[in-house]
C-alpha positions in Angstrom: 0.3 0.0 0.2 1.6 3.3 -1.1 1.3 6.4 1.2 -1.6 8.8 0.6 -0.3 12.4 0.1 -2.8 15.0 1.5 -3.7 17.7 0.0 -4.4 19.9 2.9 -2.8 22.3 5.2 -0.9 20.0 8.0 -3.0 20.2 11.4 0.3 20.6 12.8 2.3 23.4 11.6 5.8 22.7 11.0 8.6 25.3 9.8 10.3 23.0 7.4 10.2 19.5 6.2 11.1 16.5 8.8 14.5 14.6 7.8 14.4 10.7 8.3 17.8 9.5 8.7 17.8 5.6 8.2 20.7 3.1 7.8 20.6 1.4 4.4 19.0 -1.8 5.5 15.5 -2.7 6.1 15.5 -2.9 9.6 16.1 0.6 9.9 14.5 1.7 6.8 11.5 0.4 7.3 10.5 1.8 10.4 11.6 5.1 8.6 9.0 4.3 5.8 6.3 3.5 8.2 6.8 7.2 9.5 7.3 8.5 6.3 4.3 7.3 5.3 2.3 8.9 8.2 4.0 12.2 7.9 2.7 12.3 4.2 -0.8 11.7 5.0 -0.7 14.1 7.5 0.5 16.7 4.9 4.3 17.2 6.1 7.3 17.3 3.8 9.5 14.4 4.2 13.6 14.0 3.2 15.3 11.1 3.8 19.4 11.0 4.4 21.2 7.7 4.0 23.8 6.0 2.3 24.5 4.6 -1.2 22.6 1.4 -0.6 19.4 3.5 -0.9 19.3 2.6 -4.8 17.7 -0.9 -3.5 14.9 0.8 -1.7 14.4 4.0 -3.0 11.1 3.1 -4.3 10.0 2.4 -0.8 10.0 6.4 -0.1 7.5 7.7 -3.1 7.1 11.5 -2.5 10.3 12.2 -0.5 13.7 13.7 -1.5 16.3 11.7 -1.1 20.1 12.3 -0.8 22.9 10.2 0.1 25.9 10.8 1.9 28.8 9.0 2.8 29.0 6.6 6.1 31.4 4.4 7.5 31.7 2.2 10.5 34.6 1.4 12.7 34.5 -2.3 12.3 37.9 -2.6 10.8 40.9 -3.2 13.2 43.8 -1.8 11.6 44.7 2.0 12.6 44.5 2.7 8.7 41.1 1.3 8.5 40.0 3.5 11.1 41.6 6.6 9.9 39.4 5.8 6.6 36.3 5.7 8.5 37.0 8.4 10.2 38.0 10.6 7.3 34.5 9.2 5.6 32.4 10.5 8.8 33.8 13.9 8.6 33.1 13.8 5.0 29.6 12.4 5.2 29.1 15.1 8.0 30.3 17.9 5.8 27.9 16.8 3.1 25.1 16.1 5.5 25.6 19.9 6.7 24.9 21.0 3.1 22.2 19.2 2.9 20.4 20.6 5.9 21.4 24.3 5.2 19.7 23.3 1.7 16.3 21.9 2.8 16.1 23.7 6.5 14.4 21.0 8.3 12.4 21.5 11.1 13.2 18.6 13.0 15.7 15.1 12.3 14.8 11.7 13.6 17.5 9.1 13.1 16.7 5.1 13.3 20.0 4.1 13.9 22.7 2.2 11.9 26.0 3.7 11.0 24.8 5.9 8.1 23.0 8.1 10.5 25.8 9.3 12.1 26.8 12.0 9.7 23.1 13.3 9.4 22.9 13.2 13.3 25.9 15.0 13.6 25.2 17.9 11.5 21.8 18.5 13.3 23.2 18.6 16.5 25.6 21.1 15.2 23.0 23.3 13.4 21.0 23.0 16.6 18.1 21.2 14.9 15.5 19.7 17.2 16.7 16.0 16.5 15.4 12.9 17.9 16.1 9.1 17.5 14.1 6.1 17.4 15.6 2.5 18.9 14.1 -0.6 17.5 15.7 -3.0 19.5 15.8 -4.1 23.0 19.6 -3.1 22.9 20.2 0.5 22.0 22.6 0.5 19.0 25.9 2.1 19.2 24.9 5.4 16.8 21.7 5.7 19.2 23.8 5.2 22.3 26.4 7.9 21.4 24.0 10.8 20.8 21.0 9.7 23.0 21.8 12.2 25.9 22.3 15.2 23.4 19.0 14.7 21.4 15.6 15.9 22.0 13.8 12.8 22.1 14.5 9.1 22.4 11.8 6.8 20.9 11.8 3.5 21.7 9.9 0.0 21.4 10.7 -0.9 24.7 10.6 0.9 28.1 13.9 0.2 29.1 16.7 -0.2 26.4 19.6 -1.7 27.2 22.7 0.8 27.5 20.6 3.9 27.8 21.6 5.8 30.3 19.6 7.6 33.4 20.4 11.3 31.7 18.4 10.2 28.7 15.3 9.2 30.7 13.5 12.4 31.0 13.1 12.5 26.9 12.6 8.8 26.7 9.1 7.8 25.0 7.7 4.5 24.8 6.0 4.5 21.2 6.7 1.1 19.8 8.1 -0.1 16.6 6.2 1.7 13.9 5.3 -0.8 11.0 4.6 -0.1 7.2 1.2 0.3 5.9 1.5 -3.0 3.8 1.7 -4.5 7.5 -1.4 -2.8 8.7 -3.2 -3.7 5.4 -2.8 -7.5 6.4 -3.1 -7.4 10.2 -6.9 -8.1 10.1 -6.3 -11.0 8.7 -6.6 -14.4 11.0 -4.6 -17.3 11.4 -5.7 -20.4 9.6 -3.8 -23.1 11.3 -3.2 -25.9 8.7 -5.7 -28.9 8.5 -5.0 -32.5 8.6 -4.1 -33.2 4.9 -4.0 -29.8 4.1 -1.0 -27.6 2.6 1.6 -26.6 4.9 2.9 -22.9 4.1 6.6 -22.0 5.1 8.0 -18.5 4.6 11.7 -18.7 5.1 13.6 -15.3 5.3 16.7 -13.7 6.7 16.2 -9.7 6.4 16.3 -7.1 3.7 19.6 -9.1 2.6 19.0 -12.7 3.0 20.9 -14.8 5.0 23.2 -17.6 3.7 22.6 -19.8 6.8 18.9 -20.2 5.3 20.0 -21.6 2.5 22.4 -24.1 3.8 20.1 -25.5 6.5 16.7 -25.4 5.6 16.4 -27.1 2.3 18.1 -30.3 3.8 16.3 -30.3 7.1 12.9 -30.4 4.8 14.8 -33.1 2.9 14.5 -35.2 6.2 11.2 -34.8 6.9 8.5 -37.6 6.6 7.0 -38.2 2.8 3.5 -37.3 3.6 4.8 -33.7 5.1 7.0 -32.9 2.3 4.3 -33.3 -0.2 2.6 -31.0 1.7 4.9 -28.2 1.7 4.6 -25.1 -0.1 8.0 -22.9 0.7 8.8 -19.7 -0.2 12.5 -18.4 0.6 14.2 -15.2 0.2 17.8 -16.4 -1.0 21.0 -14.6 -2.3 21.4 -14.4 -5.6 24.3 -16.9 -5.9 22.4 -19.5 -3.7 19.1 -19.2 -5.8 20.3 -22.5 -8.1 21.5 -24.7 -5.5 18.5 -24.1 -3.4 16.1 -24.6 -6.0 17.8 -28.0 -6.9 17.7 -29.2 -3.6 14.1 -28.6 -3.1 13.2 -30.3 -6.6 15.4 -33.5 -5.1 13.3 -33.5 -2.3 9.9 -33.1 -4.2 8.8 -29.9 -2.5 7.3 -27.0 -4.0 9.0 -24.2 -3.7 9.2 -19.9 -4.7 12.4 -18.4 -4.2 13.8 -15.1 -4.9 16.2 -12.5 -3.8 14.1 -10.1 -2.5 10.0 -10.0 -2.1 8.3 -6.5 -2.1 5.1 -8.0 -0.5 6.8 -9.5 2.3 4.1 -8.6 5.0 1.3 -10.5 2.5 3.6 -13.3 2.5 3.8 -13.2 6.7 0.2 -13.4 6.6 -0.5 -16.2 4.2 2.2 -18.4 6.1 1.5 -21.4 9.0 5.1 -20.8 10.0 8.1 -18.4 9.3 11.8 -19.0 9.7 13.7 -15.8 9.9 16.2 -13.7 11.7 15.0 -11.5 14.6 15.6 -8.2 13.9 13.4 -5.7 15.3 11.3 -5.0 12.2 10.8 -8.8 11.7 9.8 -9.2 15.2 7.0 -6.0 15.2 5.8 -7.6 11.8 5.3 -11.0 13.1 3.7 -9.6 16.3 1.2 -7.1 14.4 0.1 -9.7 11.8 0.3 -12.7 14.3 2.3 -15.4 13.2 4.3 -18.1 14.9 8.1 -18.3 13.9 11.2 -20.3 14.2 13.9 -17.4 15.1 17.7 -17.6 14.5 19.4 -14.7 16.0 22.4 -13.2 13.9 25.4 -14.3 16.1 28.6 -12.3 16.9 26.9 -9.2 17.1 28.2 -7.0 19.7 25.1 -6.2 21.7 23.5 -9.7 20.9 20.6 -7.3 19.9 18.8 -10.1 17.8 18.8 -12.6 20.6 17.2 -10.1 23.0 14.7 -9.2 20.5 13.4 -13.0 19.9 13.4 -13.7 23.2 10.6 -10.7 23.6 8.4 -13.4 21.4 9.7 -16.5 22.5 9.0 -15.7 26.2 5.6 -15.4 25.5 5.0 -18.4 23.5 4.8 -16.9 19.9 8.1 -18.6 18.8 11.2 -20.9 19.1 14.5 -19.5 19.2 17.6 -21.8 18.0 21.1 -20.4 18.5 22.9 -20.6 15.5 25.3 -23.2 16.1 22.4 -25.5 17.0 20.5 -24.7 13.9 21.2 -27.7 11.9 19.3 -29.8 9.6 18.7 -32.6 11.8 17.3 -30.2 14.8 15.2 -28.0 12.3 13.7 -31.2 10.4 12.3 -32.4 14.4 10.8 -29.2 15.2 9.2 -28.8 11.8 7.9 -32.6 12.4 6.6 -31.6 15.8 5.1 -28.6 14.7 3.9 -29.4 11.9 1.9 -32.7 13.1 0.9 -30.9 16.2 -0.8 -27.3 14.5 -2.5 -26.5 17.7 1.2 -25.6 18.8 1.0 -22.7 15.8 -2.3 -21.7 16.6 -1.6 -21.0 20.2 2.0 -19.3 18.9 0.1 -17.2 16.4 -2.3 -15.8 18.9 0.8 -15.3 21.4 2.2 -13.0 18.6 -0.6 -10.8 18.5 0.0 -9.9 22.2 3.0 -8.2 21.6 1.7 -6.1 18.6 1.8 -2.3 18.7 -0.5 -1.2 15.8 -0.6 2.4 17.0 3.4 2.9 17.3 3.7 5.0 14.0 1.0 7.0 15.1 2.9 7.8 18.3 6.2 8.1 16.7 4.4 10.9 14.6 3.0 12.9 17.3 6.6 12.9 19.2 8.1 14.3 15.7 5.5 17.0 15.6 6.0 17.9 19.4 9.8 17.9 19.0 9.6 20.0 15.5 7.0 22.5 17.2 8.6 22.8 20.6 11.7 21.0 20.8 13.5 19.2 23.7 11.2 21.2 26.5 8.1 20.2 25.0 8.9 16.2 25.0 10.2 16.5 28.6 7.1 18.3 29.5 4.9 15.5 27.8 7.1 12.8 29.6 6.4 14.4 33.2 2.7 14.6 32.4 2.6 10.9 31.3 4.7 9.8 34.4 2.1 11.8 36.7 -0.8 10.6 34.9 -3.3 8.1 36.0 -2.5 4.6 34.4 -5.9 4.8 32.6 -4.4 8.5 30.8 -0.7 7.6 30.4 -0.8 7.6 26.4 1.1 10.7 26.0 0.4 10.8 22.6 -3.5 10.8 23.0 
């Protein structure tokens, strides 16, 4: 579903556009896309600043002016690689200063990821009201760096790890906004597999794909009993270089499959699925919750803060998902889990219902309200709302209402 732009004057007047700064992966861009859609509906102008990877996602932001600036991460271990990263960040900050001078924004909101650091630094240098949104249960490195300096910290969770106490005065729990395409299918009820009916399995590893899914899932399915394999319909996202071998594996197993390197209609695919296998990025968790689908989650290993593991536990602790650490994610272990779930589909139905309990369907409106407050009143307005929220009776604690 494409955002519809109002032809009327916005109810809340801002002196300039809203700038969204987001990293070039779906996990950061999708919440930014959701906010963009809501702001456009409200009649605001929107500008996106990201890195060169936006060429893969620019179709997600119709009606939005897009700028690409240099960005880098300090992931390299050598002195020269770190120095090169620093120089690129400085260059990106200078470029961002130029963009901000040109578009004259009322407010900037960052969604994390290393490409957001240059525009966030530029906004702070120019004194532009700015905020960040943290999708994960663990504060990302860029958000952690600027949280105490920005005017608002919006969060999916009430106490994201690594958030300093000094930022609590402008912390607002909004939830993680989901795209219009997700909200368009949230009303579709879960239809558990019937005896002898088709079994619809969706497999993906985030917007960039995941090699481990191609390495493990087809060979786990190959080990399933013949009657289950015959009932399977698999939709799987693969890296381009993995498509041929994954297709061959499924054909050898006699399994119906649809493979692609990227699905534009992923929310609809989630809604159609009886079970989802995937990573546990924040956007994936939020979309599974809003749509209400059971999942097997394989958190990305080796991340510094283990944010995907923390995200996965949000669903697993309520019985909405089964978490398998990547070292234990073997064809044998996955085959055993699939056999158990598909032969006892009541487990899937209970997990789907549990996922719905973790949904935040109004997150995008709450975040847009916060952005408007920040753009009009700055940090003082946000802190005043937080104080009012904390002092209100429980039934009135939605500061966005």
